[in-house]
C-alpha positions in Angstrom: -47.5 -43.3 75.5 -45.1 -40.4 74.8 -41.4 -40.9 75.3 -40.4 -39.5 78.7 -37.1 -41.5 78.9 -35.2 -38.3 79.7 -36.8 -38.5 83.2 -34.6 -40.4 85.6 -35.9 -41.7 88.9 -33.7 -42.4 91.9 -32.6 -46.1 91.8 -32.9 -46.5 88.0 -29.9 -48.5 87.1 -28.8 -50.1 83.9 -29.6 -53.7 83.9 -32.4 -53.5 86.4 -34.6 -55.6 84.1 -36.8 -52.7 83.0 -36.6 -51.1 79.6 -36.9 -47.3 79.1 -40.5 -47.6 77.9 -41.5 -49.5 81.1 -39.7 -46.9 83.3 -41.3 -44.1 81.4 -44.8 -45.6 81.8 -44.2 -46.2 85.5 -43.0 -42.6 85.9 -46.1 -41.2 84.1 -48.4 -43.3 86.3 -46.7 -42.2 89.5 -46.9 -38.5 88.4 -50.5 -38.9 87.3 -51.5 -40.3 90.7 -49.7 -37.5 92.6 -51.2 -34.7 90.5 -54.7 -36.3 90.4 -54.7 -36.2 94.3 -53.9 -32.5 94.2 -56.5 -31.9 91.5 -59.3 -33.7 93.5 -58.3 -31.7 96.7 -58.1 -28.5 94.6 -54.6 -27.9 95.9 -51.3 -27.2 94.1 -47.8 -28.7 94.2 -44.4 -27.2 93.4 -41.9 -28.6 91.0 -39.5 -29.1 94.0 -42.1 -31.0 95.9 -42.7 -33.3 93.0 -38.9 -34.0 92.7 -38.7 -34.5 96.5 -41.8 -36.7 97.0 -41.0 -38.9 94.0 -37.3 -39.0 94.3 -36.8 -37.7 90.7 -34.0 -35.7 89.1 -33.8 -34.2 85.7 -36.0 -31.9 83.7 -39.7 -32.3 84.6 -41.1 -30.1 81.8 -41.1 -32.8 79.1 -42.9 -35.4 81.2 -45.3 -32.8 82.6 -46.2 -31.6 79.1 -46.6 -35.2 77.9 -48.9 -36.0 80.8 -50.9 -32.8 80.2 -51.4 -33.6 76.6 -52.3 -37.2 77.3 -54.9 -36.2 79.9 -56.3 -33.5 77.7 -56.7 -35.9 74.8 -58.5 -38.2 77.1 -61.0 -35.4 78.0 -59.8 -34.9 81.5 -58.1 -31.5 81.1 -54.6 -30.2 81.6 -53.7 -32.0 84.8 -50.5 -30.0 85.2 -52.5 -26.9 86.1 -51.9 -28.1 89.7 -48.1 -27.7 89.3 -46.9 -24.3 90.3 -43.7 -22.3 90.8 -42.7 -21.9 94.5 -41.9 -18.2 94.0 -45.3 -17.3 92.5 -47.7 -20.0 93.4 -48.8 -20.1 89.8 -47.9 -22.3 86.8 -44.9 -21.3 84.7 -45.2 -19.5 81.4 -45.0 -22.9 79.7 -48.3 -24.0 81.1 -50.1 -21.0 79.7 -48.5 -21.5 76.3 -49.7 -25.1 76.4 -53.1 -24.1 77.5 -53.3 -21.7 74.5 -52.0 -24.4 72.1 -54.7 -26.7 73.5 -57.4 -24.2 72.7 -57.9 -22.5 76.1 -58.8 -18.8 75.9 -56.1 -16.7 77.6 -57.9 -13.3 77.6 -57.7 -13.6 81.3 -54.9 -16.0 82.2 -55.8 -16.2 85.9 -59.4 -17.0 85.1 -58.2 -19.7 82.5 -56.0 -21.3 85.2 -58.8 -21.3 87.8 -61.3 -22.6 85.4 -59.0 -25.5 84.5 -58.4 -26.3 88.1 -62.1 -26.3 88.8 -62.6 -28.7 85.9 -59.8 -30.9 87.2 -61.3 -31.0 90.6 -64.7 -32.1 89.3 -63.1 -34.8 87.0 -60.8 -36.2 89.6 -63.3 -36.2 92.5 -65.6 -38.2 90.4 -62.9 -40.6 89.2 -61.6 -41.2 92.7 -65.1 -41.9 93.9 -65.5 -44.5 91.2 -62.3 -46.3 92.1 
């Protein structure tokens, strides 16, 4: 598990009995669940909606990147392809940089993004059926 301790959730208090590693793991699982629902439904979610629905504050980029890398290493794709900017309805430039770093062809960025979302839908529909 990658360190996502910079992510703070509402209600995290010193002395709550959970260490940073446990909170980070819980945060990653909650985020994975939210994004996998959107992937299976072939829908997107904005950064603001993530913060609002999960009650999170802080910089989401490190935890989103860590989740994307973890999911991709597990063969499930870049799950964060479903996270978009409210003003454009598309991922931010960081997602496209990560996609390139992870070996995706960016000759046509829009096609790359759509292909990744299609792959995610296939993966998460199948996984949710198995559950």
